[in-house]
C-alpha positions as CSV (number, residue, x, y, z in Angstrom):
1,M,-24.5,16.8,5.9
2,E,-23.1,14.2,5.6
3,P,-23.0,12.0,2.4
4,S,-25.6,9.0,2.3
5,P,-23.8,5.6,1.5
6,S,-23.1,4.8,-1.6
7,P,-23.1,1.1,-2.2
8,S,-20.5,-1.0,-4.4
9,A,-21.4,-3.3,-7.4
10,G,-21.3,-5.9,-5.0
11,G,-23.9,-4.5,-3.1
12,V,-21.9,-3.3,0.3
13,A,-22.5,0.4,1.2
14,L,-19.6,2.5,2.3
15,R,-20.3,4.3,5.4
16,P,-19.3,8.0,5.8
17,L,-16.9,8.7,8.2
18,S,-18.3,11.0,11.4
19,R,-16.7,14.1,12.3
20,S,-15.1,12.4,15.5
21,R,-13.4,10.2,12.8
22,Y,-12.7,13.4,10.2
23,L,-10.7,14.8,13.2
24,L,-9.2,11.6,14.4
25,A,-7.7,11.0,10.6
26,A,-6.5,15.0,10.8
27,F,-4.7,13.9,14.2
28,I,-2.9,10.9,12.5
29,Y,-2.0,12.4,9.9
30,G,-0.3,15.4,12.0
31,L,1.5,12.8,13.9
32,I,2.7,11.0,11.0
33,Q,4.1,13.7,9.8
34,T,5.6,14.8,12.5
35,V,7.4,11.8,13.6
36,T,8.8,11.4,10.1
37,A,10.3,14.8,10.1
38,T,12.3,13.6,13.1
39,M,13.5,10.4,11.6
40,R,16.6,9.6,9.3
41,F,15.9,7.4,6.2
42,H,18.3,5.6,3.8
43,W,17.0,4.3,0.7
44,Q,18.4,1.0,-0.8
45,D,16.7,1.2,-4.7
46,R,17.2,-2.3,-6.2
47,S,14.5,-1.6,-8.7
48,G,16.0,1.4,-10.5
49,I,12.4,3.7,-10.0
50,V,13.7,6.2,-7.9
51,D,17.1,6.5,-10.2
52,R,15.2,6.2,-13.6
53,N,11.9,7.4,-13.1
54,P,10.2,5.3,-16.0
55,A,7.0,6.9,-17.5
56,Q,5.2,3.3,-16.7
57,P,3.3,3.3,-13.5
58,V,4.1,0.2,-10.8
59,I,2.5,-2.0,-8.4
60,F,3.9,-1.3,-5.0
61,C,3.1,-4.1,-2.6
62,T,4.4,-4.2,1.4
63,W,3.3,-5.9,4.7
64,H,0.7,-4.2,6.3
65,N,2.8,-4.3,9.4
66,R,4.5,-1.6,7.6
67,L,1.5,0.4,6.7
68,A,2.6,3.5,9.3
69,L,5.5,5.1,7.4
70,C,4.7,3.9,3.6
71,L,2.8,7.2,2.6
72,S,5.7,9.1,4.0
73,V,8.2,6.7,1.8
74,Y,6.2,7.2,-0.9
75,R,6.1,10.8,-0.7
76,L,10.5,11.3,0.4
77,G,11.4,8.5,-1.8
78,I,9.7,8.3,-4.8
79,Q,7.2,11.3,-5.5
80,R,10.0,14.1,-4.2
81,P,12.7,13.3,-6.7
82,S,9.6,12.8,-9.3
83,P,6.4,15.4,-8.7
84,G,4.3,14.0,-11.8
85,R,4.2,10.5,-10.1
86,H,0.8,9.9,-8.3
87,L,-0.8,7.1,-6.6
88,A,-4.2,5.2,-5.6
89,A,-4.0,2.8,-2.8
90,M,-6.3,-0.2,-2.0
91,V,-7.9,0.4,1.6
92,S,-10.1,-1.8,3.2
93,A,-13.9,-1.8,3.1
94,S,-14.6,-1.9,6.7
95,R,-14.8,1.0,9.3
96,D,-11.2,1.0,10.0
97,G,-10.5,1.5,6.2
98,G,-13.0,4.0,6.1
99,L,-10.2,6.4,8.6
100,L,-7.4,4.9,6.9
101,A,-8.9,6.4,3.5
102,R,-9.3,9.4,4.6
103,V,-5.7,9.8,5.8
104,L,-4.7,8.7,2.3
105,E,-6.3,11.5,1.3
106,L,-4.9,14.1,3.2
107,F,-1.4,12.8,2.1
108,G,-2.9,13.4,-1.4
109,V,-3.2,9.6,-2.5
110,Q,-6.8,8.4,-4.4
111,P,-7.9,5.7,-1.9
112,V,-9.8,2.5,-3.5
113,R,-12.0,0.6,-1.4
114,G,-11.9,-3.6,-1.6
115,S,-9.7,-6.4,0.0
116,T,-10.5,-10.2,-0.8
117,S,-13.9,-10.5,0.9
118,R,-15.7,-6.9,0.7
119,R,-15.7,-5.2,-2.8
120,G,-12.2,-7.4,-4.2
121,P,-13.8,-7.5,-8.1
122,Q,-15.1,-3.9,-8.1
123,A,-11.6,-2.5,-6.1
124,L,-9.9,-3.9,-8.8
125,L,-11.7,-2.7,-12.1
126,E,-11.2,0.7,-9.7
127,L,-7.3,0.7,-9.8
128,T,-6.9,-0.7,-13.2
129,S,-9.1,2.7,-13.9
130,W,-6.2,4.6,-11.9
131,A,-3.5,2.7,-13.4
132,E,-4.9,3.6,-17.2
133,R,-4.2,7.6,-16.0
134,G,-1.0,6.9,-14.8
135,F,-1.3,6.4,-11.4
136,D,1.2,4.1,-9.4
137,L,-0.9,1.5,-7.4
138,A,-0.3,0.5,-3.6
139,I,-1.2,-2.9,-2.3
140,T,-0.6,-5.0,0.8
141,P,-0.1,-8.2,0.1
142,D,-1.4,-10.2,3.4
143,G,-3.9,-7.3,4.1
144,P,-6.4,-6.6,5.7
145,R,-6.6,-9.9,8.3
146,G,-3.3,-12.1,7.5
147,P,-1.7,-14.6,7.8
148,R,1.0,-12.2,8.4
149,Y,3.8,-12.0,6.0
150,Q,1.8,-14.5,3.8
151,V,0.7,-12.8,-0.2
152,Q,-2.5,-13.3,-1.2
153,E,-3.5,-13.4,-5.1
154,G,-4.6,-10.1,-5.2
155,V,-1.7,-8.5,-6.0
156,L,-1.0,-11.0,-8.7
157,A,-4.1,-10.5,-10.5
158,L,-3.9,-6.8,-10.4
159,A,-0.7,-6.9,-12.0
160,Q,-1.9,-9.4,-14.6
161,V,-4.6,-7.9,-15.4
162,T,-2.5,-4.3,-15.4
163,G,0.3,-5.4,-17.4
164,L,2.1,-3.6,-14.7
165,P,5.3,-5.2,-12.6
166,I,5.4,-5.5,-9.2
167,V,7.5,-3.9,-6.9
168,P,8.0,-5.1,-3.5
169,V,8.9,-2.7,-0.7
170,A,10.1,-3.3,2.9
171,Y,11.5,-0.9,6.0
172,H,13.2,-1.5,8.5
173,L,12.9,0.3,11.9
174,A,16.0,0.8,14.5
175,W,13.5,2.0,16.8
176,K,9.8,0.1,17.2
177,Y,6.9,-0.7,19.6
178,C,4.9,-3.7,18.0
179,L,1.3,-3.9,18.8
180,K,-0.4,-7.5,19.7
181,S,-2.1,-7.6,16.6
182,W,-2.6,-10.3,14.0
183,D,0.1,-8.7,12.2
184,R,2.3,-7.0,14.8
185,F,1.9,-3.3,13.3
186,Q,5.1,-1.7,14.1
187,V,5.0,1.9,15.7
188,P,8.0,4.2,14.7
189,F,9.4,6.3,17.3
190,P,10.4,9.5,16.8
191,F,14.4,10.4,15.9
192,G,14.9,7.0,14.9
193,R,16.3,5.4,11.8
194,C,14.2,3.9,9.0
195,E,16.3,2.0,6.1
196,V,13.7,1.7,3.1
197,V,14.2,-1.3,0.5
198,L,12.7,-1.6,-2.9
199,G,13.4,-4.9,-4.7
200,P,13.5,-6.0,-7.9
201,P,10.5,-5.5,-10.1
202,L,8.0,-8.6,-10.6
203,W,6.4,-9.4,-13.8
204,V,3.1,-11.2,-14.2
205,P,2.4,-12.2,-17.7
206,R,-1.2,-11.3,-19.0
207,A,-1.4,-15.3,-20.4
208,T,-0.4,-16.5,-16.7
209,T,-2.2,-19.9,-15.7
210,D,-3.2,-20.6,-12.5
211,A,-0.1,-22.7,-11.7
212,D,2.1,-20.1,-12.9
213,R,0.7,-17.6,-11.1
214,E,0.9,-19.4,-7.8
215,G,4.9,-19.8,-8.6
216,L,4.9,-16.1,-9.1
217,R,2.9,-15.9,-5.9
218,R,5.2,-17.7,-3.9
219,E,8.4,-16.0,-5.5
220,L,6.9,-12.5,-4.4
221,E,6.5,-13.9,-1.2
222,T,10.1,-14.9,-1.1
223,R,11.1,-11.7,-2.6
224,L,9.3,-9.3,0.5
225,R,10.6,-11.6,3.2
226,G,13.9,-11.5,1.5
227,L,13.7,-7.7,2.4
228,T,12.0,-8.2,6.0
229,R,14.2,-7.7,9.3
230,D,12.4,-7.9,11.6
């Protein structure tokens, strides 16, 4: 029996997945795992996370069109050398977000449903709770609807509330196909090369004003774009 939808604090009901979409999520998970196993990964860690493995969690942010391999990147580059690290990630409260949430669960990642337009405040509280338990956090700063490569306010608010640094992450695929979606979503081809770059952390002080936060938003956007090669 499927569970009934549970409403959020904002009154938005999150519908459970149908059996067919559970199977689709399992297929996507298996496909990502298969493609990842054929790829060659090269790392540039300018953040110090991989080498120093700081005890404090961090907020990883990457563009929406890099979602295809972001879970593999975390598992291989962060979790494998530091098995004690765990991740909670924001996922859209939409129907497609439900499918992605199930894929995250299969990767051992805790999904938190919300976006700037739906369940935003509730998702912020839930992510803060996971951070207090020692989880790294992840967010796509231009999702779920764009504009592409434009950082929105959510990630800055999350960093200000939690006190955690933001680590920008990007990767470049030698072989890929770009969908005709708003974000030009990148689908990796097997047996390709993936160059992953983790940028220096960006801190958002708790006492940051609106004007200061806008400056930090622009700085984060500049850093992420600087790591991005299409």
